[in-house]
N, C-alpha and C positions, 0 to 999 in steps of 0.2 A: 551048779544048781540051774534048773531050767529057767528060761526066760518067760516071764509072765506078761511082759509088755515091752514093746520096742518102739522107739521114736527116732527121729533124725539124730538126736543128740546123745541118747543113752538107752541102755537096756535095763529093765527093771527085774530084779531077782528078790525073792523072799529069803532072808537070812534066818529068820525065826518067826515065831508068832508075834505079830505086831512090829516087825523090824524088816525094812526093805533096803536094798542097795541099788542105787542108780549108778550103773557102771558106764563111764564115758565112752562114747564111740570115738576111736582114734581119727583125728583129722576133722572132726565135726565142729570144733570150737569150744566144746564143753571141757575137755582136757582132764580135769581132776574129777574123781568120783564124788558122789553125794549120798546121803542116806535120809530115810524117813522113818520116824519112830512114833508109834501110837502108844501113849502111856495109859490109855483108857478114857480119859477125859481131856487130855492135852495132846496136841500134835507138835512134834519137833522136826525140823529139818536141819541136817548137819552138812554144812558147806553148800555153796550155791552156784558152782560151775564158773566158767570164764566169761561167756557171752550172755547178755540178758535174755535172748530168745530161749536158750537152754534153761535158764532159771525160771522163766515163765512156764515152760512145760513141766518142770519139776514142781512148781507150786500147784498147778492144776492137778497133777498126779497125786500129790499129797492130800489135797482136798477130796478127790474122788475115793482114795483108799480109806481115809479115816472119817469122812463125812463131816468135817469141821474145818474151820480156818486154821492156819498155822500160827500158834501162839508164840513159839520161840524158834529162832534160827541161831545155830552155834557155828562160829568160824573157828576152825582148828588152828590156823596160822595165817600169816599175812600174805602169802603168795596169791597172786591174782586169780589163778584158776580155782581158788577156793572161796573167794569173796566178791569178785566183780559182779556177780549176779544178785547181790544183796538188794539192789534197788527194786527187784521184782516182789519183794516181801515188805512193802511199805506199811502194812498193817500188823507186822510182827515185831517182837522185841528181839534185837540182835544181841547176842552174848559172845564175849571173847575174853581171853586173859587181859589183864591190865596192860601188860607189855605190848601185846598186839595192838590194842586200841591206841596206846601212846605212840607206837611206831607209825601207824597209818595216819594219825592226826598230826604227827610231827613232820611228815613227808608229804608235802602238798601234791595233789594229783596234777599231772602235767596238762597243759593245754592240748586240746584234741589234735590240732595241727602238728604240734611238736611231737606228740605221742605217735601219730601216724608216720611222721618223717623217720623217727627212730625205728619203728616197726618195719618200714620199707628197707632201711639199712640192714636190719636183722635178717629179713627175708632174702635180700640179695646175698648176704654172707652164707646163709643156709643153702641157697641154690648153688653157689660156687662150691661149697663143701660137698654137696651131693654130686656135682659134675666131676669132682676129683676123686670120689670114693669108689673103691672096687669091691668092698664087702657088701653083698646084697642085703644083709641084715641092717647095716647102717644106712644104706640107700633107702630102704623101705621106711626105717624110722625117721629119717630126714624128710621124706615125703609127707609123712603125717605131721611132723613138726611145722613144715612150711604151710600145710593146709590149715593147721590151727592158728598160726600167726596171721594168715590171710583173713580168716574169719574174725579174728580180733581186730585187725586193721579196719575191716568193714564196719565193725560194731563200735569202734572207739568213740566216735562223736556222740553216741547215745549213752555211753557209760558214765555214771556219776558215782562218786565214792560215798558209800554209806557205812559208817563204822558202828561199833557196839554202843548201846546206851546203858548196858549193865555189864560190869566187868568183875573178874575175880582174880585172886592171886594164887590160890592153891587148888581149891575145889568148890564146886557148887552142885547142889543136889536138887533135882526137880522130882517131886512126888506126884504120881498120878494114881488113879483108882485101880489100875491093873499092873503098872510097871513103874520103875524108878530109873531115872537117868542120872548117873554120877558123872559129872563133867570135871575133869581132873587135868592138872598139869604137873609134871615132874621137872619143869624147866625147859630149856632149849636143847634140842638134839639136831633135828633137821633144819630148824631156824632158831632165832633167838628166843622163841617161846612157842611151844607146841602143846595143844590140848588134845585129849582123847575122851571118848564117852563110853562108859560101861553100863550095860543093861543087865543087872544082876539076875533078874528073874529068868532071862533067856541065855545068860552067859555069853553075850555078844559084845565084842569090842569094836567100836568105830574109831579107827586108828589115825585118821589123817595121814600125813606123809611120813610119820614115824615108822610105819610098816607098809611095804608095798608087796604085791604078789607077782613074783617073777618079772619084775620091772626094775631097770637100773635106776636107783634113787639119785636125784640131784643133790650133791653134797656141798656145793660151793658156798652156801650160806649157813652151813652146819657147824656144830661143835662136836668134833670127832672124838673127843675124850668123853663127853657127856652122853652122846647118843647110845653107845652100847650099854652104858650104865642104866639108862632109862629103859631100854628093851629088857635087860635082865630084871629090873624091878617090876615091870609089867608082867613078865612071865612068872615071877614069884608071887605077886600080889593077887592075881585074878585067875579064876577058873574059867577057861574059854572053850566054847563049842564052835564059835565062828568068829572070824575077823573080817570086817569090811575095811579094806585098805584104801589108801589115798589114790592109788592107781593099780590097775589089774583087777582080777576077779575075786569073788569071795573066797576066803582062805580059812585056814585053821591055825592052831597055835604053833605048828611046825614052821610057819612062815617067820616067826621070831628068830628061830635058829638060822634060817636062810639069810635073813637080813644081817644077823651078827656075822655069819660067814663072809658075806659080801663085804661088809665094812672092814673086817680084819684083812681079807685077802687083798683088796685093792690098795689098802694102805701099805701093806708089806711089799707088794709088787712095785709100787711107786718108790718106796724107800730104797729098795734094793737097786732099782734102776738108777736113782740119783747117786747112790753110793758107788756104783760100778763105773760111773763116768760116761755111760751111754746117754744119748739124747732121749727126750720124751718120745719123739717119733720112733726111734729105734725100739724103745720099750713097748710102744703100742703095736709095732710090727709083729711082735710075738703073738698077738691075737688076744681076744677075750678068753679068759679061762673057761675050760670046758664046763665047769659047774654052772656057769652063767651064760652059756652059749646060746640058749634059746630064749633068754629074757628079752622082753620088749624094751623099746627106747634104747636100742643098742648104741646110738650116737652119744648118749649121755656117759657111757663108759669112758670115751675119749676125753670128754670135758672133765670128768672127775680125775682121771689119771694125770692129765696135764696140770691141773690145779694142785694136786697133791705133790707131783714131781717138783713143781716150781717152789712149793712151800718147803719141801725137804732140802732142795738145792740152796735156797736162801738161808735156811737154818745152818747148813754146813758152812756156807760162806761167812756166816757171822761168828762161827766158833773160833 
């Protein structure tokens, strides 16, 4: 879909009448996507980017598009690239699942200097990985990851944690004069608790990181038994014209099939590597499968593969 607005941090696309996707610019510090929904008399923002500057631009864009303040902000899950920008929405009501609110409230935000020190270590590790990498897709992805981390390092002293004041356990419906937002969780797949938003009048799904568009999904905090079940349930329960993913461009219902293929393929590849006795690095040397060769965030494939390989190896050792 064509770009209707472009900023330093995101490009704005209209997914349907009254629904816009703010697609993060790689390396800008926004990192995760966000969305704006006009219910007719209520404005909703879904997810708030990683750095406050991006969130402030998102807030201004939502006001310009709908002509009113943002009443509600929905956080789809607890990863920082989807909620660190909450502080820009001080006049809005923040919504999340009960488990996301409990997780964020139960894990105190680090002191800025400690956080920046940890980020410097992460950046150094990413730079070392980039220097040792030969695959140009992975080098490019690492470059963006480093840039995002550097923007977060710069912003860290100004970020303060803002969590939901209203939570839900299964679903919450917001009724507007023109549209309805059904905010739903089927449990945890990508993380311990993932929400998504369905706009039935437009048949649009705002998926958070449960669904990505041709982007390697981070699996390290996921429930790999539950995630495919959630995707199958979404496919069965909702008629979809468009999907706003947590990363990547606006997509369609076929993206659910692609996500299922990815989750199944990489698990099987890691399981076979562990069973055969080769090392994780030998398994990765076989390359990213052709079906996912052009997906963004190529470095994440290696993270996922190593994590799965280690899990399967540990399981075999315990048998």
